[in-house]
mmCIF file of the protein (N, C-alpha, C, O) and its ligand, coordinates in Angstrom:
data_MODEL
# 
_entry.id   MODEL 
# 
loop_
_entity.id 
_entity.type 
_entity.pdbx_number_of_molecules 
1 polymer     1 
2 non-polymer 1 
# 
_entity_poly.entity_id                      1 
_entity_poly.type                           'polypeptide(L)' 
_entity_poly.nstd_linkage                   no 
_entity_poly.nstd_monomer                   no 
_entity_poly.pdbx_seq_one_letter_code       MINPSGCRWCGVDQREHAQRWKAPAGWHQWEQPTQQQIKDRMNARRTERNRP 
_entity_poly.pdbx_seq_one_letter_code_can   MINPSGCRWCGVDQREHAQRWKAPAGWHQWEQPTQQQIKDRMNARRTERNRP 
_entity_poly.pdbx_strand_id                 A 
# 
loop_
_entity_poly_seq.entity_id 
_entity_poly_seq.num 
_entity_poly_seq.mon_id 
_entity_poly_seq.hetero 
1 1  MET n 
1 2  ILE n 
1 3  ASN n 
1 4  PRO n 
1 5  SER n 
1 6  GLY n 
1 7  CYS n 
1 8  ARG n 
1 9  TRP n 
1 10 CYS n 
1 11 GLY n 
1 12 VAL n 
1 13 ASP n 
1 14 GLN n 
1 15 ARG n 
1 16 GLU n 
1 17 HIS n 
1 18 ALA n 
1 19 GLN n 
1 20 ARG n 
1 21 TRP n 
1 22 LYS n 
1 23 ALA n 
1 24 PRO n 
1 25 ALA n 
1 26 GLY n 
1 27 TRP n 
1 28 HIS n 
1 29 GLN n 
1 30 TRP n 
1 31 GLU n 
1 32 GLN n 
1 33 PRO n 
1 34 THR n 
1 35 GLN n 
1 36 GLN n 
1 37 GLN n 
1 38 ILE n 
1 39 LYS n 
1 40 ASP n 
1 41 ARG n 
1 42 MET n 
1 43 ASN n 
1 44 ALA n 
1 45 ARG n 
1 46 ARG n 
1 47 THR n 
1 48 GLU n 
1 49 ARG n 
1 50 ASN n 
1 51 ARG n 
1 52 PRO n 
# 
loop_
_struct_asym.id 
_struct_asym.entity_id 
A 1 
B 2 
# 
loop_
_chem_comp.id 
_chem_comp.type 
_chem_comp.mon_nstd_flag 
ALA 'L-peptide linking' y 
ARG 'L-peptide linking' y 
ASN 'L-peptide linking' y 
ASP 'L-peptide linking' y 
CYS 'L-peptide linking' y 
GLN 'L-peptide linking' y 
GLU 'L-peptide linking' y 
GLY 'peptide linking'   y 
HIS 'L-peptide linking' y 
ILE 'L-peptide linking' y 
LYS 'L-peptide linking' y 
MET 'L-peptide linking' y 
PRO 'L-peptide linking' y 
SER 'L-peptide linking' y 
THR 'L-peptide linking' y 
TRP 'L-peptide linking' y 
VAL 'L-peptide linking' y 
ZN  non-polymer         . 
# 
_pdbx_entity_nonpoly.entity_id   2 
_pdbx_entity_nonpoly.name        ? 
_pdbx_entity_nonpoly.comp_id     ZN 
# 
_pdbx_nonpoly_scheme.asym_id         B 
_pdbx_nonpoly_scheme.entity_id       2 
_pdbx_nonpoly_scheme.mon_id          ZN 
_pdbx_nonpoly_scheme.ndb_seq_num     1 
_pdbx_nonpoly_scheme.pdb_seq_num     101 
_pdbx_nonpoly_scheme.auth_seq_num    101 
_pdbx_nonpoly_scheme.pdb_mon_id      ZN 
_pdbx_nonpoly_scheme.auth_mon_id     ZN 
_pdbx_nonpoly_scheme.pdb_strand_id   A 
_pdbx_nonpoly_scheme.pdb_ins_code    . 
# 
loop_
_atom_site.group_PDB 
_atom_site.id 
_atom_site.type_symbol 
_atom_site.label_atom_id 
_atom_site.label_alt_id 
_atom_site.label_comp_id 
_atom_site.label_asym_id 
_atom_site.label_entity_id 
_atom_site.label_seq_id 
_atom_site.pdbx_PDB_ins_code 
_atom_site.Cartn_x 
_atom_site.Cartn_y 
_atom_site.Cartn_z 
_atom_site.occupancy 
_atom_site.B_iso_or_equiv 
_atom_site.pdbx_formal_charge 
_atom_site.auth_seq_id 
_atom_site.auth_comp_id 
_atom_site.auth_asym_id 
_atom_site.auth_atom_id 
_atom_site.pdbx_PDB_model_num 
ATOM   1   N  N  . MET A 1 1  ? 118.821 126.783 120.771 1.00 0.00 ? 1   MET A N  1 
ATOM   2   C  CA . MET A 1 1  ? 119.120 125.391 121.451 1.00 0.00 ? 1   MET A CA 1 
ATOM   3   C  C  . MET A 1 1  ? 119.964 125.524 122.470 1.00 0.00 ? 1   MET A C  1 
ATOM   4   O  O  . MET A 1 1  ? 120.884 126.336 122.366 1.00 0.00 ? 1   MET A O  1 
ATOM   5   N  N  . ILE A 1 2  ? 119.820 124.816 123.545 1.00 0.00 ? 2   ILE A N  1 
ATOM   6   C  CA . ILE A 1 2  ? 120.535 124.937 124.833 1.00 0.00 ? 2   ILE A CA 1 
ATOM   7   C  C  . ILE A 1 2  ? 121.686 124.038 124.747 1.00 0.00 ? 2   ILE A C  1 
ATOM   8   O  O  . ILE A 1 2  ? 121.437 122.863 124.479 1.00 0.00 ? 2   ILE A O  1 
ATOM   9   N  N  . ASN A 1 3  ? 122.822 124.363 124.917 1.00 0.00 ? 3   ASN A N  1 
ATOM   10  C  CA . ASN A 1 3  ? 124.102 123.457 125.039 1.00 0.00 ? 3   ASN A CA 1 
ATOM   11  C  C  . ASN A 1 3  ? 124.514 123.253 126.398 1.00 0.00 ? 3   ASN A C  1 
ATOM   12  O  O  . ASN A 1 3  ? 125.132 124.183 126.917 1.00 0.00 ? 3   ASN A O  1 
ATOM   13  N  N  . PRO A 1 4  ? 124.293 122.210 127.087 1.00 0.00 ? 4   PRO A N  1 
ATOM   14  C  CA . PRO A 1 4  ? 124.643 122.082 128.599 1.00 0.00 ? 4   PRO A CA 1 
ATOM   15  C  C  . PRO A 1 4  ? 126.143 122.365 128.875 1.00 0.00 ? 4   PRO A C  1 
ATOM   16  O  O  . PRO A 1 4  ? 126.509 122.765 129.980 1.00 0.00 ? 4   PRO A O  1 
ATOM   17  N  N  . SER A 1 5  ? 127.032 122.142 127.818 1.00 0.00 ? 5   SER A N  1 
ATOM   18  C  CA . SER A 1 5  ? 128.460 122.316 128.160 1.00 0.00 ? 5   SER A CA 1 
ATOM   19  C  C  . SER A 1 5  ? 128.982 123.526 127.557 1.00 0.00 ? 5   SER A C  1 
ATOM   20  O  O  . SER A 1 5  ? 130.205 123.650 127.489 1.00 0.00 ? 5   SER A O  1 
ATOM   21  N  N  . GLY A 1 6  ? 128.132 124.544 127.059 1.00 0.00 ? 6   GLY A N  1 
ATOM   22  C  CA . GLY A 1 6  ? 128.440 125.800 126.501 1.00 0.00 ? 6   GLY A CA 1 
ATOM   23  C  C  . GLY A 1 6  ? 129.081 126.713 127.612 1.00 0.00 ? 6   GLY A C  1 
ATOM   24  O  O  . GLY A 1 6  ? 128.922 126.505 128.815 1.00 0.00 ? 6   GLY A O  1 
ATOM   25  N  N  . CYS A 1 7  ? 129.776 127.679 127.119 1.00 0.00 ? 7   CYS A N  1 
ATOM   26  C  CA . CYS A 1 7  ? 130.468 128.702 128.087 1.00 0.00 ? 7   CYS A CA 1 
ATOM   27  C  C  . CYS A 1 7  ? 129.424 129.069 129.225 1.00 0.00 ? 7   CYS A C  1 
ATOM   28  O  O  . CYS A 1 7  ? 128.194 129.086 129.176 1.00 0.00 ? 7   CYS A O  1 
ATOM   29  N  N  . ARG A 1 8  ? 130.296 129.359 130.264 1.00 0.00 ? 8   ARG A N  1 
ATOM   30  C  CA . ARG A 1 8  ? 129.560 129.498 131.512 1.00 0.00 ? 8   ARG A CA 1 
ATOM   31  C  C  . ARG A 1 8  ? 128.866 130.918 131.417 1.00 0.00 ? 8   ARG A C  1 
ATOM   32  O  O  . ARG A 1 8  ? 127.857 131.115 132.094 1.00 0.00 ? 8   ARG A O  1 
ATOM   33  N  N  . TRP A 1 9  ? 129.312 131.798 130.695 1.00 0.00 ? 9   TRP A N  1 
ATOM   34  C  CA . TRP A 1 9  ? 128.792 133.184 130.530 1.00 0.00 ? 9   TRP A CA 1 
ATOM   35  C  C  . TRP A 1 9  ? 127.942 133.397 129.429 1.00 0.00 ? 9   TRP A C  1 
ATOM   36  O  O  . TRP A 1 9  ? 127.102 134.282 129.592 1.00 0.00 ? 9   TRP A O  1 
ATOM   37  N  N  . CYS A 1 10 ? 127.947 132.784 128.301 1.00 0.00 ? 10  CYS A N  1 
ATOM   38  C  CA . CYS A 1 10 ? 127.085 132.857 127.157 1.00 0.00 ? 10  CYS A CA 1 
ATOM   39  C  C  . CYS A 1 10 ? 126.514 131.747 126.741 1.00 0.00 ? 10  CYS A C  1 
ATOM   40  O  O  . CYS A 1 10 ? 125.498 131.880 126.058 1.00 0.00 ? 10  CYS A O  1 
ATOM   41  N  N  . GLY A 1 11 ? 126.970 130.483 127.015 1.00 0.00 ? 11  GLY A N  1 
ATOM   42  C  CA . GLY A 1 11 ? 126.275 129.302 126.377 1.00 0.00 ? 11  GLY A CA 1 
ATOM   43  C  C  . GLY A 1 11 ? 126.746 128.830 125.139 1.00 0.00 ? 11  GLY A C  1 
ATOM   44  O  O  . GLY A 1 11 ? 126.333 127.783 124.642 1.00 0.00 ? 11  GLY A O  1 
ATOM   45  N  N  . VAL A 1 12 ? 127.736 129.677 124.531 1.00 0.00 ? 12  VAL A N  1 
ATOM   46  C  CA . VAL A 1 12 ? 128.171 129.302 123.278 1.00 0.00 ? 12  VAL A CA 1 
ATOM   47  C  C  . VAL A 1 12 ? 129.282 127.879 123.379 1.00 0.00 ? 12  VAL A C  1 
ATOM   48  O  O  . VAL A 1 12 ? 130.137 127.773 124.257 1.00 0.00 ? 12  VAL A O  1 
ATOM   49  N  N  . ASP A 1 13 ? 129.089 127.054 122.495 1.00 0.00 ? 13  ASP A N  1 
ATOM   50  C  CA . ASP A 1 13 ? 129.884 126.043 122.397 1.00 0.00 ? 13  ASP A CA 1 
ATOM   51  C  C  . ASP A 1 13 ? 131.408 126.266 122.258 1.00 0.00 ? 13  ASP A C  1 
ATOM   52  O  O  . ASP A 1 13 ? 131.789 127.193 121.543 1.00 0.00 ? 13  ASP A O  1 
ATOM   53  N  N  . GLN A 1 14 ? 132.262 125.519 122.863 1.00 0.00 ? 14  GLN A N  1 
ATOM   54  C  CA . GLN A 1 14 ? 133.695 125.942 122.912 1.00 0.00 ? 14  GLN A CA 1 
ATOM   55  C  C  . GLN A 1 14 ? 134.332 126.074 121.533 1.00 0.00 ? 14  GLN A C  1 
ATOM   56  O  O  . GLN A 1 14 ? 135.162 126.970 121.378 1.00 0.00 ? 14  GLN A O  1 
ATOM   57  N  N  . ARG A 1 15 ? 134.055 125.344 120.613 1.00 0.00 ? 15  ARG A N  1 
ATOM   58  C  CA . ARG A 1 15 ? 134.580 125.217 119.233 1.00 0.00 ? 15  ARG A CA 1 
ATOM   59  C  C  . ARG A 1 15 ? 134.123 126.674 118.490 1.00 0.00 ? 15  ARG A C  1 
ATOM   60  O  O  . ARG A 1 15 ? 134.898 127.211 117.699 1.00 0.00 ? 15  ARG A O  1 
ATOM   61  N  N  . GLU A 1 16 ? 133.024 127.169 118.755 1.00 0.00 ? 16  GLU A N  1 
ATOM   62  C  CA . GLU A 1 16 ? 132.520 128.307 118.052 1.00 0.00 ? 16  GLU A CA 1 
ATOM   63  C  C  . GLU A 1 16 ? 132.903 129.622 118.801 1.00 0.00 ? 16  GLU A C  1 
ATOM   64  O  O  . GLU A 1 16 ? 132.696 130.732 118.310 1.00 0.00 ? 16  GLU A O  1 
ATOM   65  N  N  . HIS A 1 17 ? 133.458 129.428 119.986 1.00 0.00 ? 17  HIS A N  1 
ATOM   66  C  CA . HIS A 1 17 ? 133.478 130.509 121.024 1.00 0.00 ? 17  HIS A CA 1 
ATOM   67  C  C  . HIS A 1 17 ? 134.314 131.740 120.482 1.00 0.00 ? 17  HIS A C  1 
ATOM   68  O  O  . HIS A 1 17 ? 133.711 132.722 120.049 1.00 0.00 ? 17  HIS A O  1 
ATOM   69  N  N  . ALA A 1 18 ? 135.643 131.698 120.500 1.00 0.00 ? 18  ALA A N  1 
ATOM   70  C  CA . ALA A 1 18 ? 136.653 132.593 120.298 1.00 0.00 ? 18  ALA A CA 1 
ATOM   71  C  C  . ALA A 1 18 ? 136.244 133.928 121.382 1.00 0.00 ? 18  ALA A C  1 
ATOM   72  O  O  . ALA A 1 18 ? 135.748 133.667 122.478 1.00 0.00 ? 18  ALA A O  1 
ATOM   73  N  N  . GLN A 1 19 ? 136.448 135.051 121.050 1.00 0.00 ? 19  GLN A N  1 
ATOM   74  C  CA . GLN A 1 19 ? 136.165 136.137 122.072 1.00 0.00 ? 19  GLN A CA 1 
ATOM   75  C  C  . GLN A 1 19 ? 134.588 136.635 121.768 1.00 0.00 ? 19  GLN A C  1 
ATOM   76  O  O  . GLN A 1 19 ? 134.130 136.782 120.635 1.00 0.00 ? 19  GLN A O  1 
ATOM   77  N  N  . ARG A 1 20 ? 133.941 136.836 122.873 1.00 0.00 ? 20  ARG A N  1 
ATOM   78  C  CA . ARG A 1 20 ? 132.576 137.261 122.908 1.00 0.00 ? 20  ARG A CA 1 
ATOM   79  C  C  . ARG A 1 20 ? 132.361 138.275 123.962 1.00 0.00 ? 20  ARG A C  1 
ATOM   80  O  O  . ARG A 1 20 ? 133.058 138.411 124.968 1.00 0.00 ? 20  ARG A O  1 
ATOM   81  N  N  . TRP A 1 21 ? 131.302 138.989 123.621 1.00 0.00 ? 21  TRP A N  1 
ATOM   82  C  CA . TRP A 1 21 ? 130.824 140.161 124.620 1.00 0.00 ? 21  TRP A CA 1 
ATOM   83  C  C  . TRP A 1 21 ? 129.589 139.639 125.237 1.00 0.00 ? 21  TRP A C  1 
ATOM   84  O  O  . TRP A 1 21 ? 128.672 139.298 124.490 1.00 0.00 ? 21  TRP A O  1 
ATOM   85  N  N  . LYS A 1 22 ? 129.463 139.540 126.501 1.00 0.00 ? 22  LYS A N  1 
ATOM   86  C  CA . LYS A 1 22 ? 128.178 139.252 126.919 1.00 0.00 ? 22  LYS A CA 1 
ATOM   87  C  C  . LYS A 1 22 ? 128.303 139.785 128.685 1.00 0.00 ? 22  LYS A C  1 
ATOM   88  O  O  . LYS A 1 22 ? 129.170 139.394 129.465 1.00 0.00 ? 22  LYS A O  1 
ATOM   89  N  N  . ALA A 1 23 ? 127.347 140.620 128.956 1.00 0.00 ? 23  ALA A N  1 
ATOM   90  C  CA . ALA A 1 23 ? 127.127 141.060 130.331 1.00 0.00 ? 23  ALA A CA 1 
ATOM   91  C  C  . ALA A 1 23 ? 126.896 139.974 131.285 1.00 0.00 ? 23  ALA A C  1 
ATOM   92  O  O  . ALA A 1 23 ? 126.199 139.043 130.880 1.00 0.00 ? 23  ALA A O  1 
ATOM   93  N  N  . PRO A 1 24 ? 127.392 139.919 132.574 1.00 0.00 ? 24  PRO A N  1 
ATOM   94  C  CA . PRO A 1 24 ? 128.291 140.886 133.109 1.00 0.00 ? 24  PRO A CA 1 
ATOM   95  C  C  . PRO A 1 24 ? 129.745 140.633 132.926 1.00 0.00 ? 24  PRO A C  1 
ATOM   96  O  O  . PRO A 1 24 ? 130.588 141.348 133.468 1.00 0.00 ? 24  PRO A O  1 
ATOM   97  N  N  . ALA A 1 25 ? 130.054 139.601 132.151 1.00 0.00 ? 25  ALA A N  1 
ATOM   98  C  CA . ALA A 1 25 ? 131.451 139.208 132.007 1.00 0.00 ? 25  ALA A CA 1 
ATOM   99  C  C  . ALA A 1 25 ? 132.283 140.030 131.175 1.00 0.00 ? 25  ALA A C  1 
ATOM   100 O  O  . ALA A 1 25 ? 133.509 140.076 131.276 1.00 0.00 ? 25  ALA A O  1 
ATOM   101 N  N  . GLY A 1 26 ? 131.509 140.759 130.248 1.00 0.00 ? 26  GLY A N  1 
ATOM   102 C  CA . GLY A 1 26 ? 132.337 141.617 129.169 1.00 0.00 ? 26  GLY A CA 1 
ATOM   103 C  C  . GLY A 1 26 ? 132.900 140.847 128.184 1.00 0.00 ? 26  GLY A C  1 
ATOM   104 O  O  . GLY A 1 26 ? 132.257 139.893 127.748 1.00 0.00 ? 26  GLY A O  1 
ATOM   105 N  N  . TRP A 1 27 ? 134.153 141.137 127.699 1.00 0.00 ? 27  TRP A N  1 
ATOM   106 C  CA . TRP A 1 27 ? 134.949 140.249 126.657 1.00 0.00 ? 27  TRP A CA 1 
ATOM   107 C  C  . TRP A 1 27 ? 135.499 139.160 127.442 1.00 0.00 ? 27  TRP A C  1 
ATOM   108 O  O  . TRP A 1 27 ? 136.070 139.384 128.510 1.00 0.00 ? 27  TRP A O  1 
ATOM   109 N  N  . HIS A 1 28 ? 135.349 137.919 126.941 1.00 0.00 ? 28  HIS A N  1 
ATOM   110 C  CA . HIS A 1 28 ? 135.913 136.832 127.655 1.00 0.00 ? 28  HIS A CA 1 
ATOM   111 C  C  . HIS A 1 28 ? 136.052 135.665 126.761 1.00 0.00 ? 28  HIS A C  1 
ATOM   112 O  O  . HIS A 1 28 ? 135.429 135.515 125.710 1.00 0.00 ? 28  HIS A O  1 
ATOM   113 N  N  . GLN A 1 29 ? 136.925 134.844 127.267 1.00 0.00 ? 29  GLN A N  1 
ATOM   114 C  CA . GLN A 1 29 ? 137.259 133.628 126.534 1.00 0.00 ? 29  GLN A CA 1 
ATOM   115 C  C  . GLN A 1 29 ? 136.235 132.367 127.087 1.00 0.00 ? 29  GLN A C  1 
ATOM   116 O  O  . GLN A 1 29 ? 135.611 132.429 128.146 1.00 0.00 ? 29  GLN A O  1 
ATOM   117 N  N  . TRP A 1 30 ? 136.205 131.355 126.253 1.00 0.00 ? 30  TRP A N  1 
ATOM   118 C  CA . TRP A 1 30 ? 135.306 130.245 126.732 1.00 0.00 ? 30  TRP A CA 1 
ATOM   119 C  C  . TRP A 1 30 ? 135.639 129.818 128.061 1.00 0.00 ? 30  TRP A C  1 
ATOM   120 O  O  . TRP A 1 30 ? 136.805 129.551 128.349 1.00 0.00 ? 30  TRP A O  1 
ATOM   121 N  N  . GLU A 1 31 ? 134.655 129.729 128.935 1.00 0.00 ? 31  GLU A N  1 
ATOM   122 C  CA . GLU A 1 31 ? 134.889 129.069 130.261 1.00 0.00 ? 31  GLU A CA 1 
ATOM   123 C  C  . GLU A 1 31 ? 133.961 127.937 130.721 1.00 0.00 ? 31  GLU A C  1 
ATOM   124 O  O  . GLU A 1 31 ? 132.744 127.998 130.546 1.00 0.00 ? 31  GLU A O  1 
ATOM   125 N  N  . GLN A 1 32 ? 134.542 126.955 131.284 1.00 0.00 ? 32  GLN A N  1 
ATOM   126 C  CA . GLN A 1 32 ? 133.865 125.871 131.792 1.00 0.00 ? 32  GLN A CA 1 
ATOM   127 C  C  . GLN A 1 32 ? 132.746 126.209 132.561 1.00 0.00 ? 32  GLN A C  1 
ATOM   128 O  O  . GLN A 1 32 ? 132.908 126.928 133.546 1.00 0.00 ? 32  GLN A O  1 
ATOM   129 N  N  . PRO A 1 33 ? 131.438 125.725 132.203 1.00 0.00 ? 33  PRO A N  1 
ATOM   130 C  CA . PRO A 1 33 ? 130.366 126.012 133.103 1.00 0.00 ? 33  PRO A CA 1 
ATOM   131 C  C  . PRO A 1 33 ? 130.371 125.262 134.561 1.00 0.00 ? 33  PRO A C  1 
ATOM   132 O  O  . PRO A 1 33 ? 131.017 124.216 134.627 1.00 0.00 ? 33  PRO A O  1 
ATOM   133 N  N  . THR A 1 34 ? 129.725 125.707 135.679 1.00 0.00 ? 34  THR A N  1 
ATOM   134 C  CA . THR A 1 34 ? 129.721 124.975 136.728 1.00 0.00 ? 34  THR A CA 1 
ATOM   135 C  C  . THR A 1 34 ? 128.798 123.728 136.707 1.00 0.00 ? 34  THR A C  1 
ATOM   136 O  O  . THR A 1 34 ? 127.881 123.619 135.893 1.00 0.00 ? 34  THR A O  1 
ATOM   137 N  N  . GLN A 1 35 ? 129.098 122.767 137.669 1.00 0.00 ? 35  GLN A N  1 
ATOM   138 C  CA . GLN A 1 35 ? 128.183 121.524 137.535 1.00 0.00 ? 35  GLN A CA 1 
ATOM   139 C  C  . GLN A 1 35 ? 126.718 121.966 137.680 1.00 0.00 ? 35  GLN A C  1 
ATOM   140 O  O  . GLN A 1 35 ? 125.826 121.424 137.027 1.00 0.00 ? 35  GLN A O  1 
ATOM   141 N  N  . GLN A 1 36 ? 126.485 122.990 138.576 1.00 0.00 ? 36  GLN A N  1 
ATOM   142 C  CA . GLN A 1 36 ? 125.114 123.404 138.796 1.00 0.00 ? 36  GLN A CA 1 
ATOM   143 C  C  . GLN A 1 36 ? 124.513 123.957 137.469 1.00 0.00 ? 36  GLN A C  1 
ATOM   144 O  O  . GLN A 1 36 ? 123.377 123.684 137.081 1.00 0.00 ? 36  GLN A O  1 
ATOM   145 N  N  . GLN A 1 37 ? 125.432 124.799 136.783 1.00 0.00 ? 37  GLN A N  1 
ATOM   146 C  CA . GLN A 1 37 ? 125.065 125.197 135.502 1.00 0.00 ? 37  GLN A CA 1 
ATOM   147 C  C  . GLN A 1 37 ? 124.643 124.079 134.464 1.00 0.00 ? 37  GLN A C  1 
ATOM   148 O  O  . GLN A 1 37 ? 123.646 124.175 133.748 1.00 0.00 ? 37  GLN A O  1 
ATOM   149 N  N  . ILE A 1 38 ? 125.394 123.159 134.467 1.00 0.00 ? 38  ILE A N  1 
ATOM   150 C  CA . ILE A 1 38 ? 125.131 122.019 133.481 1.00 0.00 ? 38  ILE A CA 1 
ATOM   151 C  C  . ILE A 1 38 ? 123.915 121.324 133.846 1.00 0.00 ? 38  ILE A C  1 
ATOM   152 O  O  . ILE A 1 38 ? 123.124 120.842 133.035 1.00 0.00 ? 38  ILE A O  1 
ATOM   153 N  N  . LYS A 1 39 ? 123.805 121.294 135.103 1.00 0.00 ? 39  LYS A N  1 
ATOM   154 C  CA . LYS A 1 39 ? 122.477 120.458 135.643 1.00 0.00 ? 39  LYS A CA 1 
ATOM   155 C  C  . LYS A 1 39 ? 121.192 121.249 135.390 1.00 0.00 ? 39  LYS A C  1 
ATOM   156 O  O  . LYS A 1 39 ? 120.128 120.698 135.112 1.00 0.00 ? 39  LYS A O  1 
ATOM   157 N  N  . ASP A 1 40 ? 121.361 122.661 135.510 1.00 0.00 ? 40  ASP A N  1 
ATOM   158 C  CA . ASP A 1 40 ? 120.198 123.606 135.305 1.00 0.00 ? 40  ASP A CA 1 
ATOM   159 C  C  . ASP A 1 40 ? 119.988 123.464 133.696 1.00 0.00 ? 40  ASP A C  1 
ATOM   160 O  O  . ASP A 1 40 ? 118.851 123.285 133.258 1.00 0.00 ? 40  ASP A O  1 
ATOM   161 N  N  . ARG A 1 41 ? 120.950 123.535 132.952 1.00 0.00 ? 41  ARG A N  1 
ATOM   162 C  CA . ARG A 1 41 ? 120.776 123.674 131.517 1.00 0.00 ? 41  ARG A CA 1 
ATOM   163 C  C  . ARG A 1 41 ? 120.115 122.286 131.024 1.00 0.00 ? 41  ARG A C  1 
ATOM   164 O  O  . ARG A 1 41 ? 119.183 122.338 130.221 1.00 0.00 ? 41  ARG A O  1 
ATOM   165 N  N  . MET A 1 42 ? 120.565 121.111 131.474 1.00 0.00 ? 42  MET A N  1 
ATOM   166 C  CA . MET A 1 42 ? 119.957 119.936 131.053 1.00 0.00 ? 42  MET A CA 1 
ATOM   167 C  C  . MET A 1 42 ? 118.558 119.835 131.442 1.00 0.00 ? 42  MET A C  1 
ATOM   168 O  O  . MET A 1 42 ? 117.752 119.244 130.724 1.00 0.00 ? 42  MET A O  1 
ATOM   169 N  N  . ASN A 1 43 ? 118.222 120.394 132.564 1.00 0.00 ? 43  ASN A N  1 
ATOM   170 C  CA . ASN A 1 43 ? 116.785 120.446 132.870 1.00 0.00 ? 43  ASN A CA 1 
ATOM   171 C  C  . ASN A 1 43 ? 115.951 121.293 131.951 1.00 0.00 ? 43  ASN A C  1 
ATOM   172 O  O  . ASN A 1 43 ? 114.853 120.947 131.515 1.00 0.00 ? 43  ASN A O  1 
ATOM   173 N  N  . ALA A 1 44 ? 116.548 122.415 131.694 1.00 0.00 ? 44  ALA A N  1 
ATOM   174 C  CA . ALA A 1 44 ? 115.910 123.461 130.827 1.00 0.00 ? 44  ALA A CA 1 
ATOM   175 C  C  . ALA A 1 44 ? 115.734 122.963 129.603 1.00 0.00 ? 44  ALA A C  1 
ATOM   176 O  O  . ALA A 1 44 ? 114.695 123.253 129.008 1.00 0.00 ? 44  ALA A O  1 
ATOM   177 N  N  . ARG A 1 45 ? 116.774 122.066 128.947 1.00 0.00 ? 45  ARG A N  1 
ATOM   178 C  CA . ARG A 1 45 ? 116.669 121.476 127.684 1.00 0.00 ? 45  ARG A CA 1 
ATOM   179 C  C  . ARG A 1 45 ? 115.536 120.377 127.657 1.00 0.00 ? 45  ARG A C  1 
ATOM   180 O  O  . ARG A 1 45 ? 114.771 120.295 126.696 1.00 0.00 ? 45  ARG A O  1 
ATOM   181 N  N  . ARG A 1 46 ? 115.468 119.649 128.601 1.00 0.00 ? 46  ARG A N  1 
ATOM   182 C  CA . ARG A 1 46 ? 114.533 118.551 128.713 1.00 0.00 ? 46  ARG A CA 1 
ATOM   183 C  C  . ARG A 1 46 ? 113.156 119.214 128.730 1.00 0.00 ? 46  ARG A C  1 
ATOM   184 O  O  . ARG A 1 46 ? 112.294 118.718 128.004 1.00 0.00 ? 46  ARG A O  1 
ATOM   185 N  N  . THR A 1 47 ? 112.860 120.254 129.459 1.00 0.00 ? 47  THR A N  1 
ATOM   186 C  CA . THR A 1 47 ? 111.590 121.039 129.327 1.00 0.00 ? 47  THR A CA 1 
ATOM   187 C  C  . THR A 1 47 ? 111.229 121.500 128.086 1.00 0.00 ? 47  THR A C  1 
ATOM   188 O  O  . THR A 1 47 ? 110.070 121.435 127.676 1.00 0.00 ? 47  THR A O  1 
ATOM   189 N  N  . GLU A 1 48 ? 112.276 122.029 127.366 1.00 0.00 ? 48  GLU A N  1 
ATOM   190 C  CA . GLU A 1 48 ? 112.081 122.663 126.138 1.00 0.00 ? 48  GLU A CA 1 
ATOM   191 C  C  . GLU A 1 48 ? 111.550 121.517 125.065 1.00 0.00 ? 48  GLU A C  1 
ATOM   192 O  O  . GLU A 1 48 ? 110.708 121.704 124.187 1.00 0.00 ? 48  GLU A O  1 
ATOM   193 N  N  . ARG A 1 49 ? 112.184 120.403 125.325 1.00 0.00 ? 49  ARG A N  1 
ATOM   194 C  CA . ARG A 1 49 ? 111.795 119.191 124.255 1.00 0.00 ? 49  ARG A CA 1 
ATOM   195 C  C  . ARG A 1 49 ? 110.587 118.798 124.523 1.00 0.00 ? 49  ARG A C  1 
ATOM   196 O  O  . ARG A 1 49 ? 109.910 118.385 123.581 1.00 0.00 ? 49  ARG A O  1 
ATOM   197 N  N  . ASN A 1 50 ? 110.078 118.823 125.726 1.00 0.00 ? 50  ASN A N  1 
ATOM   198 C  CA . ASN A 1 50 ? 108.648 118.232 126.128 1.00 0.00 ? 50  ASN A CA 1 
ATOM   199 C  C  . ASN A 1 50 ? 107.645 119.184 125.763 1.00 0.00 ? 50  ASN A C  1 
ATOM   200 O  O  . ASN A 1 50 ? 106.467 118.827 125.740 1.00 0.00 ? 50  ASN A O  1 
ATOM   201 N  N  . ARG A 1 51 ? 107.989 120.402 125.463 1.00 0.00 ? 51  ARG A N  1 
ATOM   202 C  CA . ARG A 1 51 ? 106.907 121.456 124.887 1.00 0.00 ? 51  ARG A CA 1 
ATOM   203 C  C  . ARG A 1 51 ? 106.466 121.037 123.475 1.00 0.00 ? 51  ARG A C  1 
ATOM   204 O  O  . ARG A 1 51 ? 107.337 120.709 122.669 1.00 0.00 ? 51  ARG A O  1 
ATOM   205 N  N  . PRO A 1 52 ? 105.368 121.029 123.178 1.00 0.00 ? 52  PRO A N  1 
ATOM   206 C  CA . PRO A 1 52 ? 104.765 120.743 121.956 1.00 0.00 ? 52  PRO A CA 1 
ATOM   207 C  C  . PRO A 1 52 ? 105.213 121.891 120.828 1.00 0.00 ? 52  PRO A C  1 
ATOM   208 O  O  . PRO A 1 52 ? 104.788 121.823 119.675 1.00 0.00 ? 52  PRO A O  1 
HETATM 209 ZN ZN . ZN  B 2 .  ? 131.112 132.783 126.405 1.00 0.00 2 101 ZN  A ZN 1 
# 
């Protein structure tokens, strides 16, 4: 499930995040996604929902 406001590096929700490893960021804290990322994720989620 895509979360538009998830971490900009790994997409995990801020509440569940803590420290996570994800390339290319490596170990990181939750970080606000960019406006473009939020938009792209919302589009992706809409596409996913319309799929049978
Ligand atoms: Zn993350």
